[in-house]
Structure formats: structure tokens, C-alpha cells
C-alpha positions as CSV (number, residue, x, y, z in Angstrom):
1,M,97.5,133.1,39.8
2,F,97.7,132.9,43.9
3,F,98.9,129.0,43.8
4,A,101.6,130.3,41.8
5,V,102.8,133.6,43.8
6,I,102.9,131.3,47.1
7,S,104.9,128.2,45.3
8,L,107.0,130.9,44.4
9,F,107.2,131.8,47.9
10,L,107.8,128.7,49.5
11,F,110.6,127.9,47.0
12,T,112.7,131.0,48.1
13,I,112.2,130.3,51.5
14,T,113.3,126.6,50.8
15,I,116.2,128.1,48.9
16,T,117.4,130.6,51.8
17,I,116.9,127.8,54.0
18,I,119.0,125.2,52.3
19,L,121.8,128.4,51.4
20,A,121.7,129.3,55.1
21,N,122.3,126.0,56.1
22,V,125.4,125.3,53.5
23,G,126.8,129.1,55.0
24,L,126.1,127.7,58.2
25,A,128.4,124.7,58.0
26,K,131.2,126.1,55.6
27,I,131.8,129.3,58.7
28,I,132.1,126.6,61.0
29,S,134.3,124.5,58.9
30,D,136.1,127.4,57.7
31,S,136.4,129.7,61.4
32,G,137.9,126.7,63.5
33,T,134.0,127.3,65.8
34,A,133.6,123.8,65.4
35,G,135.5,122.9,69.1
36,R,133.5,126.1,70.6
37,V,130.1,124.1,68.7
38,G,130.5,121.3,70.4
39,E,131.5,122.4,73.9
40,N,128.3,124.5,73.4
41,L,126.5,121.2,72.8
42,D,128.1,119.8,75.9
43,R,126.6,122.4,77.7
44,A,123.8,122.7,76.6
45,K,123.4,118.6,77.0
46,V,124.1,119.2,80.9
47,L,122.0,122.4,81.3
48,N,118.9,120.0,79.4
49,D,119.8,116.9,82.2
50,K,119.6,119.6,85.1
51,I,116.2,120.8,83.6
52,I,115.3,117.0,83.4
53,S,115.9,116.6,87.1
54,M,114.6,119.5,88.2
55,N,111.0,118.5,86.3
56,K,111.3,115.1,88.2
57,I,111.9,116.7,91.8
58,Q,109.1,118.8,91.1
59,E,106.6,116.3,89.5
60,N,107.3,114.0,93.2
61,F,106.9,117.8,95.1
62,F,104.1,117.3,98.0
63,L,103.8,120.5,100.2
64,F,102.8,118.7,103.3
65,T,103.2,122.0,105.3
66,D,99.2,122.7,104.8
67,S,98.2,118.8,106.0
68,L,101.0,119.4,109.1
69,G,98.3,121.8,110.7
70,D,95.0,118.7,109.9
71,F,97.4,116.0,111.5
72,A,98.4,117.7,114.6
73,K,94.7,118.6,115.2
74,I,94.6,114.6,115.6
75,V,97.1,114.1,117.7
76,P,96.4,113.6,121.1
77,A,97.2,115.8,124.3
78,G,99.3,113.0,125.8
79,I,101.1,112.0,122.5
80,Q,104.9,113.7,122.1
81,I,106.0,112.9,118.5
82,D,109.5,112.7,117.9
83,G,109.9,111.6,114.5
84,L,107.8,111.7,111.6
85,E,108.5,110.3,108.4
86,L,106.3,111.0,104.9
87,N,107.5,108.8,102.4
88,K,105.3,109.3,98.7
89,E,106.8,106.7,96.6
90,N,105.4,104.0,98.9
91,N,102.6,106.1,100.4
92,S,103.9,105.8,103.7
93,L,103.8,107.6,107.2
94,R,105.8,106.7,110.2
95,V,105.2,108.6,113.3
96,K,107.7,107.5,116.4
97,G,107.1,109.0,119.7
98,I,106.3,108.4,123.5
99,A,102.8,108.3,124.8
100,A,102.1,109.5,128.3
101,T,99.5,106.3,128.8
102,R,98.6,103.2,126.8
103,E,95.6,104.7,126.5
104,D,96.8,107.7,124.8
105,L,98.5,105.8,122.6
106,I,95.9,103.9,121.6
107,A,93.1,107.2,121.4
108,F,96.1,108.5,118.6
109,K,96.0,105.2,116.6
110,K,91.6,105.6,116.8
111,S,92.1,108.7,115.2
112,L,94.6,108.3,112.4
113,E,92.2,105.8,112.0
114,D,88.7,107.4,111.7
115,S,90.5,110.7,109.9
116,A,87.8,110.6,107.0
117,G,90.4,107.8,104.8
118,R,93.9,110.1,105.3
119,F,95.2,107.1,106.5
120,S,94.5,103.6,106.5
121,G,96.6,100.0,107.7
122,V,97.2,101.5,110.6
123,E,99.8,99.9,113.1
124,I,101.2,100.1,116.5
125,I,104.7,99.1,116.2
126,T,106.1,99.0,119.4
127,E,108.3,96.8,121.7
128,D,106.0,97.0,125.1
129,I,102.2,98.1,124.9
130,S,102.2,96.1,128.4
131,S,103.7,99.1,129.6
132,K,101.2,101.5,131.2
133,E,103.0,105.0,131.2
134,L,105.2,106.9,128.7
135,V,105.1,104.4,125.9
136,N,107.4,103.9,123.3
137,F,106.1,103.9,120.3
138,E,106.2,103.9,116.1
139,I,103.4,104.0,114.1
140,A,102.8,102.7,110.7
141,A,100.1,104.0,107.9
142,V,99.1,104.2,104.5
143,V,98.9,107.7,103.4
144,G,96.0,108.9,101.4
145,F,98.0,111.2,99.5
146,S,94.9,112.5,97.5
147,K,92.6,113.1,100.7
148,L,95.7,114.8,102.4
């Protein structure tokens, strides 16, 4: 008896859904709203594309401000940073600036290397490292994002 009642209930729901779909199709074709439905579908697709784009942005988002304070602590006093480029896609860091002395630049490189795995492959890229004072520099490094 129980299964018969359940079967009848499911049959009624199935018929209701079929009639609703047939009725909706008839309403759309009779009332000329097919164009409006198409417009709404186009709007829904545009909205869906925007949501997908926003999700991609959110997936690649990295809140660097917390790590910026830690980064500032490892920059020696004689270093002036003019540019900082962080690329999450290829895990790279580029720092441009001026070192008061060559020793300050070498100390900065060492502090990056000794930063508990945050940075590796630290390289000084500069045109004139033989200069003893006011050394323009660029440093490149690989970033360990999990450590930042």
C-alpha cells in the first residue's frame, strides 16, 4: 500500500512537471515573449561570464600587505626602494632602488637569502656594482608564497 501511494505521488508530480513545461512553451510561443526570453538568456550569459572572471581574479588574489611589513624589516637602513614588482604567476620578485653603499646592497641580498625560505635564487642585477656609493640596483628573486 505504501509503495502504491508513493508511486501515485511520483506519477502526479511527473505529470505536473510535464504540463508545466508544455504550458510554459505555449505561453512563450503565444505571447511573443520568445525574444524577451532570448534577451534574458543573453543577459544571464553575460552575467555568468562576469562571475567566472571575478572568480578567476579572486583565485589569483594575494594579500601582500601583511607580508609587506615583514619585508620592510629585512631591508637595511641604507637601501631606498623605488620599485617593487611581485608576480604570483611565475613566483618572482623584482626590487629596484638605490643602495647608499655597495655593502648595504650586499647586506640586503643576504637578508633576502636568509629570510626563512621566503625568497630564493636572489640575484643582483645592476650596471655598475663597482661603484662604492649610491649604487642603483635591481634584485630578482623567486618567491616562496607559502612562506609569506
